[in-house]
C-alpha positions, 0 to 999 in steps of 0.5 A: 404255324399254329397246331390246334392240338397241345402237342410238344414243341421243338425249337429250331434256329436258322441263320440266313447267311446271305444276310448275316454280316458279323464283320459289320456288327461285331457278332452282336448276337453273341454279346446279347444272348442271355445264355452266353452271359451265364457262361454257356455257349449258346451262340458261338463262332464257327471256323468260317467266322460265322455265328452258330446257334445251339438249338439245345441251349437256346431258350427261345427268348428271341433277343438275338432275333430282334437285335440282329441288324440284318434280320438274319436270325429266325427262332421257331417252335415246331410240333415235335412230330416234325423232329426229323427233317428230310433235308437240312442245308447245314447247321442252322440252315433251312430244313424241309419236312416231308416229301411229296409222293408221285402218282402213276398216271396222275399229275401231282401239284405242289402249292405253296410260297416261295422259299419253303422247299418246293424246288428242293423236293423236286431235286430230291425226287429227281435224284439231284440231291440225296436227302441227309435227314438233318445230318451231314450226309446219308446214302440211299440205303439209309433213306430207304430204311427211313421210309420203310413201309411207305410209298417212298421206300419203293420209289427210292429203291428204284431211283437208287438202282437206276430203275426209275428214269426222271426228267426235270424242267428246272425253274431257272430257265434264264440259265439255259443260254449260259450253259448251251451255245447253239440253236433251238433245234440243236438243243432239242436234238440232244434231248430227243430220246423219245424220237418225237421231236417233230411232234413236240416242236409243233405242239410247243409252237417252236417251229418258227424258232428252230434255227434261232440261237437260244440267246436271241429267243424271248422268255416265253419261247425259252420256257416252251423250249425247256418244257419241250426238252423235258418232254423229249426225254424218255422217262417214267417220272416228269417234274416241271418247276414253274412251267408257265412263267412268261406265257400268256393265258392261252399258252398256259392252258395249252401247256397244261393240256400237254402236261396232262397228256403225259400222265394219260400215257401212264407217266407220273408227273409232278408240277410246281405252279403259282398260277392257281387256275392253271394248277387246278386245271392240270392237277389230279392231286396236290400237296400243300407246302407251308412254313417260313421262307428260308427257315423251314418248309413242311409238306402236307399229305396228298389231297384232291386238287379242290380240297388242297387248294381250298384248304390252302386258301383257308389257311387250315389243313384238316388232316394235319389239324394245322392252321398256318395262316390267320387270314382266309383268302376269299374271292368276290362273286361279282364285280365291284364296279356294278355296286359303286358309282364312280367319277371319271378319272382318265379318258383316252382316245382311239389310237393306232401305232405301227412298227415294221411288222406289227400294228396296233389299234385301240378303242377309246375308253374311260378309267374311273376314280378308284378303279382297277382296270385289268388287261388280258390278251395273248402275248405279242398283241400290243398290251405293253405298247398300249401301256407305254403310249398311256405312260408317254413313252411311245407316241401314237401314230393316230389319236392325240393323247392329252397328258393332263394327268400324271402317270406312275409306271412299272414296266414289264422288265425291271432293271435294278440300279447298281450300287443303290440300296433299297432304302436309297431307291425308295427315298429317291422315288418320290413316294408318299412315305407315310402311305408307303410305310403304313400299307406297303412295308407291312403287306410285303414285309419290305423292312428286312430288304431296306439295307440290301443292294437292288442288284442282290434282290431276287426277281420276286423281291425286286417286283415287290419293291417296284409295285410298292414304289409305283402305287405309292407315288402321287399320280392320277394314273398308275400303270402296272405291266405284269406285276405278278411275275416272280411272285408266289401265290400269297404274294400275288394275292397280297399284291392284288389287295394292296393295289386295290386298297391304295387305288381306293384310298387315293381315288386315282386310276390303275391299269394292270396288265397280267396273264394270271386269270385268278389274280385279275379276277381277285383284283380288277373291277373291269377289263380290257380284252386284246385280240389279234394275231401275235407279232402281226396285229393287235386290237384293244377293245374298250373297257367292259364289265368283268363278266362280259370281258372275261366271257369274250376272252375265255370264249376265244380260248375255248375255256370255261370257268365256274365258281368254287362254292366254298372260296368263290375262286374261279376254277377252269372246267376240264375240257369236254366235262359236263360243266364245260359243255353246259356252259359253252352251250349257254355261252357262259364261259365265266361267272356261271 
């Protein structure tokens, strides 16, 4: 983080105790610390036999940072204005500076990377965590005094007295089946404080799974169930932590409309979301979060949704006068496929595949060398089936696919090999190691993961490893099924840049299935659009240019997108706005 003023700095030292393993290194940080060598106790052993760093004695030399074999130590200089954290997770633990502020009758979005405090902020505002102001423990009287004269003083006053009712949709929906054993309908009945169960079930598209056991429903159904449960509670403030994971584009926009409808009834709503197009579509205001993963997070002042997202992409917050990223993120305003003449890489025939209750038809197509071909369409219309046929994992019933080309395939669901380290997995994956080290390691900061076991990685870390390995193998065709899943905003755009760069360098072909419209816009040269009736039949159209493909796809959803003049990013128009009506009348749903 750069502060463009000459303000004083404070030093923080953070240790990631998930990585720290002093039994293996013999407390190397203690032995290399120059302050310790002078006879002072800058780094010591705790009673739990873990290192403890004194931020007062630390000189910021960062020798311990560089010598730590597990990359577990971070030493950071911050502006003195951030002296008191809102919450700190123990000595040398992660700390959060600032809090977002709920707004009545409005949706407030939180935008930022993973691991910098978004979920922590929601837990504090929903009463799950009492902030400690960097100390061991605080009570609400002390918190109210800390926020005296600010909006949050009144909020915490009401929260502490039980005068604010809150509802929180958690991020980790995969844990729901672990804590509840029953049907979808039974769980929703427990949350039906508003008495709107039939209405919410219909709006969330859950009518067909009410009698299903929660352990048997899909990820998308589980997400809609979690959202429905949160909406059924009678509350003043609603918090939604990553509500669109596992959902297709149409479902994401429907959920966004339902969340906006809550605010329109007078409720305060706050949302954490990594799909920028959806966040833009549903939010009125945003807070930008920046910092260093697992080290610290800072929450900006509240801004309009357009200014907040644009400043996040620019990497510079005007109000705070802080630059937190060197590189600005911009979007191309036209598809590169129009500007470059490419040679054919892969040709596939029209194909058909039938299952018991589902059938898929695909039109024939050609993928060019150096091209990234995006795939968009509703869930359960055959996108993964299509990819598996191209990968040779499924044989089409009609249409002979000649495998005169080699394939590298990243599936939708990743299953880590138990017992293997990341480095061992990479060494056994037949990657172009020079390309991998030159491009992927730096883009995804993978070196710090090399000694970790695959089963210990988070969903995002595992996704980055899988993408990097898949695109760095020698192959004529690279297939990536939902590569943006579990990645934060910057990781998604880094992944898009990496995929595009390596595809151009290797001059092979790449096909990417993903539901993030902004990600596809940033990445793809052309597009395959899927249509059909979910779980019954699907139809894949032939590849077409981005403008015509997106226009066809978005028209089926009734959504129009315009270009932001500052960043070039696609922005969803609010329903029935003047711009929305103009574009629909002109049949220009995209690139207008």
